C-alpha positions in Angstrom: -82.2 62.7 153.0 -81.4 59.1 151.7 -77.7 59.2 150.5 -77.2 55.9 149.3 -75.4 55.4 146.0 -77.7 53.5 143.5 -75.5 53.5 140.2 -71.9 54.5 139.1 -71.2 55.1 135.3 -68.3 56.0 133.5 -69.1 57.8 130.1 -66.4 57.9 127.5 -65.8 61.8 126.4 -63.9 62.4 123.5 -64.2 66.1 122.5 -62.6 67.1 119.1 -60.2 70.2 119.3 -58.4 72.6 117.2 -55.3 74.3 118.3 -54.4 76.0 115.1 -51.9 73.5 113.9 -51.5 69.7 112.9 -52.3 67.2 115.6 -49.8 66.8 118.5 -48.5 63.7 119.7 -49.8 61.9 122.8 -48.2 58.8 124.1 -47.0 58.3 120.6 -49.8 58.6 118.7 -51.5 62.0 116.8 -54.0 63.5 119.2 -57.1 64.4 117.6 -59.5 64.7 120.7 -59.2 65.2 124.5 -60.3 62.2 126.2 -61.8 62.0 129.9 -64.1 59.9 131.6 -67.4 61.5 132.9 -68.3 60.0 136.1 -72.1 59.9 136.7 -73.1 58.9 140.2 -76.8 58.8 141.2 -78.4 58.2 144.7 -81.3 56.4 145.7 -83.5 59.7 145.9 -82.4 60.4 142.3 -80.0 63.2 142.8 -76.9 63.0 140.6 -73.5 64.3 141.0 -70.8 64.5 138.0 -66.9 63.7 138.1 -64.2 63.4 135.7 -61.3 61.1 135.3 -58.1 61.3 133.4 -58.8 59.6 130.1 -55.3 58.3 129.0 -56.8 54.9 127.8 -60.7 55.0 128.2 -61.2 51.2 127.8 -59.0 50.6 130.7 -60.6 53.3 132.9 -64.2 52.1 131.9 -63.0 48.3 132.7 -62.0 49.5 136.2 -65.3 51.4 137.1 -67.4 48.3 135.7 -65.4 45.3 137.5 -64.1 47.3 140.5 -65.0 50.8 141.6 -69.0 50.5 140.7 -69.4 47.2 142.7 -67.5 48.2 145.8 -69.0 51.6 146.2 -72.8 50.9 145.2 -74.8 50.8 148.0 -72.5 52.9 149.9 -73.4 56.1 151.6 -72.1 58.9 149.6 -72.1 61.3 152.6 -69.8 58.8 154.7 -66.5 60.6 155.1 -64.4 57.6 155.3 -65.8 56.1 151.8 -63.0 57.3 149.6 -60.3 56.3 151.7 -61.8 52.9 152.2 -61.8 52.3 148.4 -58.3 53.5 148.0 -57.2 51.2 150.8 -59.3 48.2 149.0 -57.5 48.7 145.7 -54.4 49.5 146.8 -52.9 46.2 145.4 -54.1 47.2 141.7 -51.9 50.1 141.8 -51.4 53.3 143.6 -51.6 55.4 140.6 -52.6 55.3 136.8 -56.1 54.0 135.8 -56.9 53.1 139.4 -56.2 56.6 140.9 -57.8 58.3 137.8 -60.9 56.6 138.4 -61.1 57.2 142.3 -60.6 60.8 141.2 -63.5 61.2 139.1 -65.5 59.3 141.7 -64.4 61.6 144.6 -65.3 64.7 142.4 -68.9 63.4 141.9 -69.1 62.7 145.5 -68.1 66.2 146.5 -70.5 67.5 144.0 -73.5 65.3 145.7 -72.4 66.5 149.2 -72.5 70.2 148.1 -76.0 69.6 146.4 -77.6 67.9 149.2 -76.3 70.8 151.3 -77.8 73.2 148.6 -74.7 75.4 148.5 -71.8 75.9 146.0 -69.0 73.6 146.6 -66.7 76.3 147.5 -68.7 76.9 150.7 -67.6 73.2 152.1 -64.4 74.1 151.3 -64.1 77.1 153.3 -65.9 79.6 151.5 -64.9 81.7 148.6 -62.0 84.4 149.2 -62.5 85.5 145.6 -65.3 85.2 142.9 -63.2 86.1 139.8 -60.7 83.6 138.5 -58.0 84.9 136.3 -56.6 82.2 133.8 -53.5 81.5 131.8 -53.6 80.2 128.3 -52.1 77.0 128.2 -51.2 76.4 124.3 -50.6 73.0 122.9 -47.3 72.0 121.0 -46.3 73.6 117.8 -42.8 71.8 117.8 -40.4 74.8 117.9 -42.6 76.4 114.9 -41.6 79.8 115.8 -44.4 81.4 113.6 -47.1 79.3 114.7 -45.9 80.2 118.6 -46.1 83.8 118.1 -49.6 83.6 116.1 -51.4 81.5 118.9 -49.7 83.7 121.5 -50.8 86.8 119.8 -54.5 85.1 119.7 -54.5 84.2 123.6 -53.5 88.0 124.3 -56.1 89.0 122.2 -58.8 86.9 123.9 -57.5 88.7 127.3 -55.3 86.3 128.9 -52.8 87.8 131.2 -50.4 84.9 131.4 -49.2 82.3 128.9 -47.7 78.9 129.1 -45.8 77.1 126.2 -45.5 73.5 125.5 -42.2 74.0 123.7 -38.5 72.8 124.2 -36.3 75.1 122.3 -35.1 79.0 123.4 -35.9 80.0 119.8 -39.7 79.3 120.6 -39.6 81.0 123.8 -37.7 84.0 122.1 -40.7 84.2 119.8 -43.2 84.0 122.4 -41.4 86.9 124.3 -41.2 88.9 121.6 -44.8 89.2 120.9 -45.5 89.6 124.6 -43.3 92.0 125.6 -41.7 92.1 129.0 -44.6 92.6 131.4 -46.6 89.3 130.8 -45.8 86.2 132.8 -44.4 83.2 130.4 -44.3 79.6 131.4 -43.1 76.8 129.6 -44.0 73.3 130.2 -41.3 70.8 128.8 -43.3 67.7 129.5 -40.4 65.7 131.1 -38.0 66.3 127.9 -34.5 66.4 129.5 -32.0 64.7 131.8 -30.7 66.8 134.4 -27.6 68.0 132.8 -29.4 68.8 129.6 -32.2 70.7 131.3 -29.5 73.0 132.9 -28.1 73.6 129.6 -31.5 74.4 127.8 -33.0 76.2 130.8 -30.2 78.6 131.2 -30.6 79.6 127.7 -34.3 80.1 128.2 -33.9 82.2 131.4 -32.7 85.0 129.4 -36.5 85.6 128.8 -37.4 85.7 132.0 -39.6 82.6 132.7 -42.4 82.6 135.3 -41.6 78.8 136.0 -40.3 75.8 133.9 -42.7 73.0 134.1 -41.8 69.1 134.3 -38.3 69.8 132.6 -36.8 66.3 133.7 -37.2 62.9 133.3 -38.0 61.1 135.5 -40.4 63.7 136.6 -40.6 62.9 140.4 -37.1 63.6 140.9 -37.5 66.5 143.5 -34.1 66.8 144.3 -32.8 67.1 140.6 -35.5 69.7 140.3 -34.4 71.9 143.2 -30.9 71.6 142.1 -31.9 72.7 138.5 -33.6 75.8 140.2 -30.6 76.6 141.9 -28.3 76.3 139.1 -30.5 78.4 136.7 -32.2 80.8 138.7 -35.6 79.5 137.3 -38.6 78.8 139.4 -39.6 75.2 138.9 -43.1 73.7 138.9 -44.3 69.9 138.9 -46.8 67.5 140.4 -49.0 66.7 137.4 -47.7 63.1 136.8 -46.6 62.3 140.4 -47.6 58.7 141.6 -49.4 59.5 144.7 -50.7 62.3 147.0 -48.1 61.2 149.4 -45.3 62.1 147.1 -47.0 65.3 146.3 -47.4 66.1 150.0 -43.6 65.2 150.7 -42.7 67.7 147.6 -44.8 70.3 149.1 -43.2 69.8 152.7 -39.5 69.7 151.3 -40.3 72.9 149.3 -38.4 71.1 146.5 -40.3 73.2 143.9 -42.1 76.6 143.8 -45.1 75.4 142.2 -47.3 72.3 143.3 -49.5 71.1 140.4 -51.8 68.2 141.2 -54.4 67.2 139.0 -58.2 67.0 140.0 -58.8 64.2 137.6 -55.6 62.4 138.3 -54.2 62.9 141.7 -57.3 62.0 143.8 -59.8 64.6 142.9 -61.2 67.4 145.3 -59.8 65.7 148.4 -56.4 65.7 147.3 -56.6 69.2 145.8 -58.0 70.5 149.4 -55.5 68.8 151.3 -52.5 70.0 149.3 -53.8 73.5 149.1 -54.0 73.7 152.9 -50.1 72.3 153.1 -49.1 74.9 150.7 -50.7 77.7 152.7 -48.3 80.3 154.2 -45.5 78.4 152.6 -43.2 79.1 149.8 -44.7 76.8 147.4 -47.9 77.6 145.9 -50.4 75.2 145.1 -51.2 75.8 141.0 -53.4 72.6 140.1 -53.0 71.4 136.3 -56.5 71.6 134.7 -55.7 71.2 131.1 -59.3 69.9 130.6 -62.9 70.8 130.4 -65.6 68.9 132.2 -66.2 68.3 136.1 -62.5 68.3 137.0 -62.2 71.9 135.6 -65.1 73.1 137.9 -63.9 71.3 140.9 -60.3 73.1 140.2 -62.3 76.5 140.0 -63.9 76.2 143.5 -60.7 74.8 145.0 -58.8 77.9 143.8 -61.5 80.5 144.7 -61.4 78.9 148.6 -57.4 78.4 149.1 -55.4 81.3 150.7 -53.1 81.7 147.8 -54.3 83.3 144.7 -53.0 81.7 141.4 -54.1 81.8 137.8 -56.3 78.8 136.3 -55.0 76.6 133.7 -57.1 77.1 130.5 -56.0 74.7 127.8 -56.1 77.3 124.9 -57.9 75.5 121.9 -61.4 75.5 120.3 -63.5 72.5 121.0 -66.0 70.7 118.8 -68.6 70.8 121.8 -68.4 72.8 125.0 -69.7 70.6 128.1 -71.3 73.3 129.8 -72.3 75.3 126.9 -72.2 79.0 128.2 -73.1 78.2 131.7 -69.0 78.5 132.6 -67.5 80.7 130.2 -63.9 82.1 130.2 -64.3 85.7 129.3 -61.5 88.1 129.0 -59.1 85.7 130.2 -60.8 85.1 133.5 -63.9 82.5 135.2 -66.6 83.9 137.1 -67.4 81.6 140.0 -71.1 80.4 140.0 -73.3 80.5 143.1 -75.4 77.4 141.8 -75.2 74.4 144.3 -72.6 71.6 143.7 -69.9 72.3 141.2 -72.2 74.7 139.4 -73.2 73.0 136.6 -74.2 69.7 134.8 -72.9 68.4 131.5 -75.2 69.7 128.8 -78.0 67.1 127.9 -76.9 67.5 124.2 -73.5 66.6 125.2 -74.7 63.2 126.7 -76.7 62.6 123.6 -74.2 63.4 121.1 -71.4 61.1 119.4 -68.9 62.5 121.7 -70.0 60.6 124.5 -69.9 56.4 124.5 -71.9 54.7 127.1 -70.0 51.4 128.1 
């Protein structure tokens, strides 16, 4: 079957959301939409694969696809196992991270979707087969900026929805106490500090949070890639550490895994290199003291790709599910999260394509 790439398009996706509070800040601005690039790859035979790229700045992402990625990859063989590595090497002098890596991440996901569709199997089969088909999720709450009433209210909502673990994006022991007061002592509680503190500041705050039995503290430090400081924080506070979403390269993530500097490694399918990176790191973590627990605070093909990797990997971890209401669900009812868990699909590829109504909506912009 012909597997030549006919076209590559990056569609700008902006999904309105509601998390039960005023809009949180993102890169210095109020955040009212969840943004990502929907990557559409069509083969000469008409088969279409879908991927997703991180969308911190969608115009920059679109420009990279239009000027570099699409011209380089169009006409290439989607089944060529050297395709993605050759593109990464060709583009390396434009940066090994940021929008270039985000673009390649989305393309990688789409290529894996196509490979599985061509084989007529769900993606997890190509990754070694599913070890589990039910994938429990944790509720990843957005920021409530220390408002303990909002924290407590939304933790209650998450528990009522069936989630067995909860993650906060808070920076105060008081907010953590409010959550633990609602959850009781048996439900795992994580905190993502979004790179808030210096090493000394982190020791002071995390020591106070430790009284509430944290499952992990995520990205507590600035700069986030200082793995030795993360190791020291874990030793001084006794709290397991998690990081990796903002790592600058798969090499950096691999070094962190091999050095066992953290307890939970968190690559992102849409930031860190797609399925290829998640699969590599999942295998490197297998049998070690480091758990591969990918970041997945998104709702498009990147989430589906993450589900397949987590279904196939040796270590069982919960899936991150951003806890908010969307203006439009990209897959309708095809891939629901019910009672705090996803059910793995057995359809070919990622298991679902974006809803046609989404592609025709005002939430998607074609550049």
